[in-house]
VEXDREN-2710 file (C-alpha; in Angstrom, 1 decimal):
% VEXDREN-2710
k/r/px/py/pz
1/MET/152.7/139.8/175.3
2/PRO/151.2/143.0/174.2
3/SER/149.1/144.9/176.5
4/GLU/146.2/145.1/174.1
5/MET/143.3/142.5/174.2
6/ILE/143.8/139.6/171.9
7/ASN/141.1/139.2/169.4
8/TYR/140.2/135.5/169.8
9/ILE/137.5/135.7/167.2
10/LEU/140.1/136.9/164.5
11/LEU/142.5/134.3/165.7
12/TYR/139.9/131.6/165.5
13/LYS/139.1/132.5/161.9
14/ILE/142.8/132.6/160.9
15/ARG/143.4/129.2/162.5
16/LYS/140.3/127.7/160.8
17/LYS/141.5/129.0/157.4
18/VAL/145.1/127.9/158.0
19/LYS/144.0/124.4/159.1
20/LYS/141.8/124.1/155.9
21/ILE/144.8/125.1/153.7
22/ILE/147.1/122.6/155.4
23/GLN/144.5/119.8/155.1
24/ASP/144.0/120.6/151.4
25/LYS/147.7/120.6/150.8
26/ILE/148.0/117.2/152.5
27/GLU/145.1/115.7/150.5
28/ASP/146.8/117.0/147.3
29/GLY/150.0/115.3/148.3
30/GLU/151.8/118.7/148.6
31/LEU/152.8/118.2/152.2
32/ALA/154.0/115.1/153.9
33/THR/153.0/114.0/157.4
34/THR/154.4/111.5/159.9
35/GLU/152.9/109.8/162.9
36/LYS/154.2/112.6/165.1
37/SER/152.6/115.3/162.9
38/CYS/150.2/117.6/164.7
39/LEU/148.1/119.5/162.2
40/GLY/146.4/121.5/165.0
41/CYS/149.7/122.5/166.5
42/LEU/151.0/123.7/163.2
43/ALA/147.9/125.6/162.5
44/ASP/148.1/127.2/166.0
45/ASP/151.7/128.3/165.4
46/LEU/151.0/129.7/162.0
47/SER/147.8/131.4/163.2
48/TRP/149.6/133.2/166.0
49/GLU/152.3/134.4/163.7
50/ILE/149.8/135.6/161.2
51/TYR/147.8/137.3/163.9
52/TYR/150.8/139.2/165.2
53/LEU/151.8/140.2/161.7
54/LEU/148.3/141.7/161.1
55/LYS/148.4/143.4/164.5
56/GLU/151.8/145.0/163.6
57/LYS/150.5/146.1/160.2
58/GLU/147.4/147.5/161.9
59/GLU/149.6/149.6/164.3
60/LYS/151.7/151.2/161.6
END
């Protein structure tokens, strides 16, 4: 974990946008789900990855 503070507001905004995109894709039939699908979990994982990519880009 980086020593810098995590910007939870930015992370929340990313997660909200990612979750909306995923929901739209599911509604359009572009993504399949199962009984074990966890939309929130997927959104969390993707959000953290995007957040860290943005932080890396910011540091360069």
